[in-house]
C-alpha positions as CSV (number, residue, x, y, z in Angstrom):
1,X,-23.4,-3.1,0.0
2,X,-23.1,-5.1,3.2
3,X,-26.5,-6.7,2.6
4,X,-25.6,-7.7,-0.9
5,X,-22.3,-9.0,0.4
6,X,-24.0,-11.1,3.0
7,X,-26.5,-12.6,0.4
8,X,-23.7,-13.2,-2.1
9,X,-21.6,-15.1,0.4
10,X,-24.5,-17.4,1.2
11,X,-25.3,-18.1,-2.5
12,X,-23.0,-20.3,-4.5
13,X,-23.1,-22.1,-7.8
14,X,-24.6,-19.2,-9.8
15,X,-28.0,-19.6,-8.1
16,X,-28.6,-16.6,-5.9
17,X,-31.7,-18.3,-4.3
18,X,-29.8,-21.4,-3.4
19,X,-28.2,-20.6,-0.1
20,X,-24.9,-22.4,0.7
21,X,-25.1,-24.6,3.8
22,X,-23.4,-23.1,6.9
23,X,-20.9,-26.0,7.2
24,X,-20.0,-25.8,3.6
25,X,-19.5,-22.2,3.9
26,X,-17.0,-22.7,6.8
27,X,-15.3,-25.5,4.8
28,X,-14.6,-23.1,2.0
29,X,-13.4,-20.4,4.4
30,X,-11.1,-23.0,6.0
31,X,-9.5,-23.9,2.6
32,X,-9.0,-20.3,1.7
33,X,-7.2,-19.6,5.0
34,X,-5.1,-22.8,4.5
35,X,-4.0,-21.6,1.0
36,X,-3.3,-18.2,2.4
37,X,-1.1,-19.7,5.2
38,X,0.8,-21.8,2.7
39,X,1.4,-18.7,0.5
40,X,2.9,-16.9,3.6
41,X,5.1,-20.0,4.3
42,X,6.3,-20.2,0.8
43,X,6.9,-16.5,0.7
44,X,8.9,-16.7,3.9
45,X,11.1,-19.5,2.5
46,X,11.6,-17.5,-0.7
47,X,12.5,-14.4,1.3
48,X,15.1,-16.3,3.4
49,X,16.7,-17.5,0.1
50,X,16.7,-13.9,-1.3
51,X,18.1,-12.5,1.9
52,X,21.0,-14.9,2.3
53,X,21.7,-15.6,-1.4
54,X,21.5,-12.1,-2.9
55,X,22.7,-10.0,0.0
56,X,19.6,-8.1,0.8
57,X,21.0,-6.9,4.1
58,X,23.9,-5.4,2.2
59,X,21.4,-3.5,0.0
60,X,19.6,-2.1,3.2
61,X,23.1,-1.0,4.4
62,X,23.8,1.1,1.3
63,X,22.2,4.3,2.5
64,X,24.3,4.3,5.6
65,X,27.4,3.4,3.7
66,X,27.1,6.2,1.3
67,X,27.4,8.5,4.3
68,X,30.1,6.7,6.4
69,X,32.0,4.6,3.9
70,X,31.8,1.0,2.5
71,X,33.1,-0.5,5.8
72,X,30.4,1.0,8.0
73,X,28.1,-1.5,10.0
74,X,25.5,-0.7,12.5
75,X,25.9,-1.9,16.2
76,X,24.4,-5.2,17.4
77,X,23.5,-4.9,21.1
78,X,22.6,-8.6,21.4
79,X,23.8,-11.9,19.8
80,X,20.4,-12.7,18.5
81,X,20.4,-9.5,16.3
82,X,22.6,-11.4,13.8
83,X,19.6,-13.7,13.2
84,X,16.7,-11.6,14.1
85,X,17.1,-8.9,11.5
86,X,17.5,-11.1,8.5
87,X,14.6,-13.2,9.6
88,X,12.5,-10.1,10.0
89,X,13.5,-8.8,6.6
90,X,12.8,-12.2,5.1
91,X,9.3,-12.2,6.6
92,X,8.6,-8.7,5.2
93,X,9.7,-9.9,1.7
94,X,7.6,-13.1,2.0
95,X,4.5,-11.0,3.0
96,X,5.1,-8.8,-0.1
97,X,5.5,-11.9,-2.3
98,X,2.5,-13.7,-0.8
99,X,0.2,-10.6,-1.1
100,X,-1.2,-11.3,-4.6
101,X,-2.2,-14.8,-3.5
102,X,-3.7,-13.5,-0.2
103,X,-5.6,-10.9,-2.2
104,X,-6.8,-13.5,-4.7
105,X,-8.1,-15.9,-1.9
106,X,-10.1,-12.9,-0.4
107,X,-11.4,-12.0,-3.8
108,X,-12.4,-15.6,-4.6
109,X,-14.3,-15.9,-1.3
110,X,-16.1,-12.5,-1.8
111,X,-16.6,-12.8,-5.6
112,X,-20.2,-14.2,-5.4
113,X,-21.3,-11.0,-3.6
114,X,-19.8,-8.7,-6.2
115,X,-21.5,-7.4,-9.4
116,X,-19.8,-8.1,-12.8
117,X,-18.4,-4.6,-13.0
118,X,-16.9,-4.8,-9.5
119,X,-15.3,-8.2,-10.4
120,X,-13.7,-6.7,-13.5
121,X,-12.0,-4.0,-11.4
122,X,-10.6,-6.4,-8.8
123,X,-7.9,-8.1,-10.9
124,X,-6.5,-4.9,-12.5
125,X,-6.5,-3.4,-8.9
126,X,-4.4,-6.3,-7.6
127,X,-1.7,-5.9,-10.2
128,X,-1.8,-2.2,-10.1
129,X,-1.5,-2.3,-6.3
130,X,1.7,-4.5,-6.5
131,X,3.3,-2.2,-9.1
132,X,2.5,1.0,-7.1
133,X,3.8,-0.6,-3.9
134,X,7.1,-1.5,-5.6
135,X,7.3,2.1,-7.0
136,X,6.7,3.6,-3.5
137,X,9.5,1.4,-2.1
138,X,11.9,2.4,-4.8
139,X,11.1,6.1,-4.2
140,X,11.7,5.8,-0.6
141,X,15.0,3.9,-1.0
142,X,16.5,6.0,-3.8
143,X,15.2,9.5,-3.0
144,X,13.6,9.9,0.4
145,X,15.9,7.9,2.6
146,X,19.2,9.4,1.3
147,X,17.8,13.0,1.7
148,X,16.5,12.3,5.3
149,X,19.8,10.6,6.4
150,X,21.9,13.5,5.1
151,X,19.8,16.0,6.9
152,X,19.8,14.1,10.2
153,X,23.5,13.4,10.1
154,X,24.1,17.1,9.3
155,X,22.0,18.2,12.2
156,X,24.2,16.4,14.8
157,X,27.4,15.7,13.0
158,X,29.4,18.5,14.9
159,X,28.6,17.4,18.4
160,X,27.3,13.8,18.3
161,X,29.2,10.5,17.4
162,X,27.2,8.7,14.8
163,X,26.8,5.2,16.4
164,X,23.6,3.7,15.2
165,X,22.2,0.5,16.4
166,X,21.1,-2.1,14.1
167,X,17.5,-2.0,15.6
168,X,17.1,1.7,15.0
169,X,18.8,1.8,11.6
170,X,16.9,-1.2,10.0
171,X,13.6,-0.1,11.6
172,X,14.1,3.4,10.1
173,X,14.8,2.0,6.6
174,X,12.0,-0.6,6.7
175,X,9.4,1.6,8.2
176,X,9.9,4.3,5.7
177,X,10.0,2.1,2.7
178,X,6.8,0.2,3.8
179,X,5.0,3.5,4.6
180,X,5.8,4.9,1.1
181,X,4.6,1.6,-0.4
182,X,1.3,1.9,1.4
183,X,0.9,5.5,0.5
184,X,1.3,4.7,-3.1
185,X,-1.7,2.5,-2.9
186,X,-4.0,5.6,-2.8
187,X,-5.1,5.2,-6.6
188,X,-6.0,1.5,-5.9
189,X,-8.3,2.6,-3.1
190,X,-9.9,5.2,-5.2
191,X,-10.3,2.7,-8.1
192,X,-12.1,0.2,-5.9
193,X,-14.3,2.8,-4.3
194,X,-15.3,4.1,-7.7
195,X,-16.0,0.5,-8.8
196,X,-18.4,0.2,-5.8
197,X,-20.0,3.4,-6.7
198,X,-19.1,5.2,-3.5
199,X,-17.1,8.0,-5.0
200,X,-17.3,9.9,-8.4
201,X,-14.7,11.9,-10.3
202,X,-16.7,15.1,-9.6
203,X,-16.6,14.5,-5.9
204,X,-12.9,13.8,-6.0
205,X,-12.2,16.9,-8.0
206,X,-14.1,19.0,-5.5
207,X,-12.0,17.7,-2.7
208,X,-8.6,18.6,-4.3
209,X,-7.7,21.3,-1.8
210,X,-8.6,19.0,1.1
211,X,-6.5,16.2,-0.4
212,X,-3.4,18.6,-0.6
213,X,-3.8,19.5,3.0
214,X,-4.2,15.9,4.1
215,X,-1.2,14.9,2.0
216,X,0.8,17.7,3.6
217,X,-0.1,16.6,7.1
218,X,0.7,12.9,6.4
219,X,4.0,13.9,4.8
220,X,5.0,16.0,7.8
221,X,4.2,13.1,10.2
222,X,6.1,10.6,8.0
223,X,9.0,12.5,7.0
224,X,11.7,11.7,9.6
225,X,14.1,14.6,8.8
226,X,14.2,17.3,6.2
227,X,11.0,19.3,6.7
228,X,11.4,21.1,3.4
229,X,12.7,18.6,0.7
230,X,11.5,15.3,2.1
231,X,8.0,16.6,3.0
232,X,7.8,18.3,-0.5
233,X,8.7,15.0,-2.1
234,X,6.1,13.0,-0.2
235,X,3.4,15.7,-0.6
236,X,4.1,16.0,-4.3
237,X,3.9,12.2,-4.7
238,X,0.6,12.0,-2.9
239,X,-0.9,14.8,-5.0
240,X,0.1,13.1,-8.2
241,X,-1.2,9.9,-7.0
242,X,-4.6,11.6,-6.1
243,X,-4.8,12.9,-9.6
244,X,-4.0,9.5,-11.0
245,X,-6.8,8.1,-8.8
246,X,-9.2,10.8,-10.3
247,X,-8.2,9.5,-13.9
248,X,-8.9,5.9,-12.9
249,X,-12.2,6.9,-11.4
250,X,-13.2,8.7,-14.6
251,X,-12.5,5.5,-16.6
252,X,-14.5,3.4,-14.3
253,X,-17.6,5.7,-14.4
254,X,-17.3,6.2,-18.2
255,X,-17.4,2.4,-18.5
256,X,-20.4,2.2,-16.1
257,X,-22.2,4.8,-18.2
258,X,-21.5,2.9,-21.5
259,X,-22.8,-0.3,-19.9
260,X,-25.9,1.6,-18.6
261,X,-26.7,3.0,-22.0
262,X,-26.5,-0.4,-23.6
263,X,-28.9,-1.8,-21.1
264,X,-31.3,1.1,-21.6
265,X,-31.3,0.6,-25.4
266,X,-32.0,-3.1,-25.2
267,X,-35.8,-3.7,-25.2
268,X,-37.4,-5.2,-22.2
269,X,-38.5,-8.8,-22.4
270,X,-42.2,-8.1,-22.2
271,X,-42.0,-5.6,-25.1
272,X,-40.8,-8.2,-27.6
273,X,-43.7,-9.3,-29.7
274,X,-44.5,-13.0,-29.4
275,X,-44.6,-15.1,-32.4
276,X,-48.1,-16.2,-33.3
277,X,-48.9,-19.9,-32.8
278,X,-49.2,-21.8,-36.1
279,X,-52.8,-22.4,-37.3
280,X,-54.1,-26.0,-37.2
281,X,-54.3,-27.5,-40.7
282,X,-56.3,-30.5,-40.1
283,X,-60.2,-30.3,-40.1
284,X,-62.4,-31.3,-37.3
285,X,-63.9,-34.7,-37.7
């Protein structure tokens, strides 16, 4: 795979024997990086508009306000916190918005090294990854965070005053939502590994028990509070995502088998009979 990737990166224009000059290779890489930087800048600008125009910070405050009332606000320990946290949130939103373009630039640069079946799996994987990431963020915001906050407040509500700083509160919300978004990318990873021929559905099915144990360990580490309900939600989600990944892997390998059978049924070039040359009609002088 690495050797094929290196050879594909050196070959451009559809001719695998024509190696791309080193300086041209660097020039293309430079333009890809510039487009990626531009995407991040545009995403950051869009994130700033969303944060200040649509009250994104108020949305992040809702889990805490459900516990302490609509007037609740976290504590700012520094004057720069009033600007730092909206900017950090806008940067995170910008990276999420720019991710499809970043992934496309990476794919366009590596595409010559990929086989046709691998190329066909990349674009669906990009869209699926974005949808699953948003689904993971939604699950963390609407299910996991409220459960964890209620448990944590209940643990110390009788002997501790609940005065949360903005740094810890927003860090808790953002880290948990991003972590769940990344966890939900598991089917995409399985899809790409299957397209590259590195894993098979049979192998994945044989590792179900190991996947459950790994999911339980990851959920126990990531869950900040309720060791029963929150961990069960995260573990169940990862098990379902693993099963969804097995389904995607089976689809990929079935298509690989169909393409291979069509190639086997087509006759090789040397077995096709050649047309006889037409006989000369003229007589020798």
